[in-house]
C-alpha positions in Angstrom: 14.8 48.6 -4.6 13.3 45.5 -3.9 15.4 43.0 -6.5 18.5 44.3 -4.5 16.8 43.0 -1.3 16.3 39.8 -2.4 19.9 39.4 -3.8 21.1 40.6 -0.8 18.7 38.1 1.3 20.5 35.7 -0.9 23.6 36.2 -0.3 23.0 35.8 3.5 21.4 32.9 3.0 24.2 30.7 1.0 27.0 32.7 3.5 24.9 30.7 6.5 25.0 27.2 4.8 28.8 28.0 4.0 29.2 28.5 7.6 27.0 25.2 8.6 28.9 23.7 6.0 32.3 24.4 7.9 30.4 23.1 11.5 29.5 19.7 9.6 32.9 19.0 7.7 34.3 20.0 12.1 31.7 17.1 13.4 33.0 14.6 10.8 36.7 14.9 11.1 35.8 14.4 15.6 33.7 10.9 14.6 36.6 9.8 12.1 38.9 11.1 15.2 36.7 9.0 17.8 37.0 5.9 15.0 40.8 6.5 14.3 41.9 6.4 18.2 40.1 2.7 18.3 42.1 1.1 15.3 45.2 3.8 16.9 44.7 1.6 20.0 44.9 -1.6 18.7 47.3 -0.9 16.6 49.6 0.4 19.5 48.7 -3.0 21.4 49.8 -5.4 18.1 52.8 -3.2 17.5 54.3 -3.3 21.3 53.2 -7.5 20.5 55.5 -8.0 17.8 58.6 -5.7 19.2 59.0 -7.7 22.2 58.6 -11.1 20.0 59.0 -11.0 16.0 62.2 -8.9 16.3 64.0 -9.7 14.9 62.2 -11.7 12.6 63.0 -15.5 11.6 60.1 -17.1 9.5 58.5 -16.3 6.6 55.6 -14.9 8.5 57.0 -13.2 11.2 58.2 -11.3 8.2 54.9 -10.2 7.3 54.1 -9.6 10.5 56.2 -7.4 11.1 55.7 -5.7 7.3 52.5 -5.1 7.9 52.6 -3.6 11.0 54.7 -0.9 10.2 52.7 -0.5 7.2 50.1 -0.3 9.8 51.2 1.9 11.8 52.2 4.1 8.8 49.1 4.9 7.9 47.2 5.5 11.0 50.1 8.2 11.4 48.8 9.7 7.9 45.7 9.2 8.2 46.1 11.6 11.7 47.9 14.2 10.4 45.3 14.6 7.9 42.3 14.5 11.1 44.0 16.9 13.0 45.1 19.4 9.7 40.9 19.1 9.5 40.2 20.0 13.1 43.3 23.0 13.2 41.6 26.4 13.7 40.6 28.2 10.4 39.8 31.6 10.1 36.2 33.2 9.0 35.1 36.0 7.8 31.5 37.3 8.1 29.6 40.5 7.9 30.6 42.5 10.7 28.5 44.3 13.2 30.7 47.2 15.0 31.0 51.5 14.8 32.1 51.1 11.1 28.7 49.1 10.3 26.6 51.6 11.9 27.9 54.6 10.4 27.9 52.6 6.8 24.1 52.3 7.1 23.9 56.4 8.1 26.0 57.8 5.5 24.9 55.4 2.9 20.4 55.0 0.8 19.0 51.9 1.5 20.1 50.5 -1.6 23.3 51.1 -1.8 22.8 49.2 1.7 21.5 46.2 0.3 23.9 46.3 -2.6 26.9 46.7 -1.1 25.7 43.9 1.4 25.3 41.5 -1.0 28.7 42.1 -2.7 30.6 41.2 0.6 28.8 38.6 1.8 29.7 37.2 -1.7 33.7 38.1 -1.4 33.1 35.8 2.0 31.2 33.2 1.0 34.3 32.7 -1.8 36.8 32.7 1.1 35.2 30.6 3.2 34.0 28.2 0.8 37.9 27.7 -0.8 38.4 27.3 3.3 36.3 24.6 3.5 36.7 22.8 1.0 40.3 22.6 1.7 38.8 20.8 5.4 36.7 18.7 3.0 39.6 17.7 1.1 41.9 16.3 3.9 39.1 15.5 5.5 38.2 13.8 2.1 42.6 11.6 2.2 41.6 11.2 5.5 38.7 8.7 5.7 40.4 7.1 2.7 43.5 6.6 4.8 41.3 5.4 7.5 39.9 2.9 5.8 42.7 1.4 4.4 44.0 0.9 7.8 40.6 -1.3 8.5 42.1 -3.6 5.9 45.5 -3.6 7.3 44.9 -4.0 10.4 41.9 -6.9 10.1 44.9 -8.6 7.2 47.1 -8.7 10.7 44.7 -10.1 13.0 44.4 -12.7 10.5 48.4 -13.2 10.0 48.1 -13.0 14.1 45.9 -15.4 14.4 47.7 -18.0 12.3 50.7 -17.2 14.3 49.4 -18.2 17.1 47.6 -21.3 16.4 51.6 -22.1 14.8 53.2 -20.9 18.1 51.5 -21.3 21.1 54.2 -19.9 23.1 56.1 -16.8 23.4 59.5 -15.4 22.6 59.1 -14.2 26.2 57.9 -17.6 27.6 60.2 -20.2 26.1 62.8 -17.0 27.5 61.4 -17.8 31.0 61.0 -21.6 30.5 64.8 -21.7 29.8 65.8 -19.6 32.7 63.4 -21.7 35.1 65.2 -25.1 33.5 68.3 -23.4 34.0 67.7 -23.1 37.1 66.7 -26.5 38.2 70.1 -27.8 36.8 72.0 -25.3 38.6 73.6 -27.2 41.3 71.6 -27.0 45.6 74.0 -24.4 47.5 75.2 -26.3 50.6 73.5 -25.3 53.9 75.8 -23.1 56.2 77.7 -24.7 58.6 77.9 -21.6 61.2 76.4 -22.1 64.0 74.9 -19.0 66.9 77.0 -18.7 70.6 74.3 -20.4 73.1 76.6 -18.2 75.7 74.9 -15.0 74.3 72.1 -13.3 76.8 69.0 -11.5 75.0 68.1 -8.4 76.7 65.5 -8.5 79.3 62.1 -8.7 78.6 59.1 -6.2 78.8 56.1 -7.5 81.6 53.1 -6.5 80.2 49.7 -6.7 82.0 46.4 -6.9 79.8 44.3 -5.5 82.7 43.9 -3.3 85.6 46.5 -4.4 88.6 45.7 -2.6 91.6 49.1 -4.2 93.1 50.7 -1.7 91.7 50.5 1.9 91.4 52.4 4.3 89.5 54.0 7.5 91.6 54.6 10.8 90.1 58.1 10.4 90.6 57.3 6.5 88.1 58.1 3.9 91.5 55.6 1.3 91.5 54.0 1.0 95.2 52.2 -2.3 96.2 50.1 -3.3 98.7 51.1 -4.2 101.8 
């Protein structure tokens, strides 16, 4: 019976390790997702800049920036899908602890219990390993796509610096300067010749005293009583 006990202990440790491997894959996916969030933030900023300033592209450099920006967005989207698919909920197989388990221990000999649980652990290990292998595969491809996204972002930044050096003013700034020049060139409007009527009398202004004036006392009816 000792060998079956050892078999059960071995299967229990292997199952425990497989479950730990599942958790480690999720931890790596969460870390990769953090890096991907930073890359996505930078890509979103430069993507907006491309849309605002380079659409439609006019030069070869602008075409290169637009194409690289499109590839960058595509790779980030693919890696995001892979990482999120890794982190989604998955089913794991674990040994039960319920009334059926108690009944199983009551109705069987110890050697049969060890052997049956060892077989159950073996089946659980196979099922969990298949699940973890699928997660690891998605994580592997997601990591590689993140690396590609990083290289594409570096290439984009290099061209962005060259474009900024050659064109210090953006399209919006040029349009703004043109609009301001146009306003300056426009003829100024003639001042209005309409004059106010001096005979119009303004309403009566209130007289307000900042301090207490003993010469004016408010009665209950609201009349003012002056001292003689």
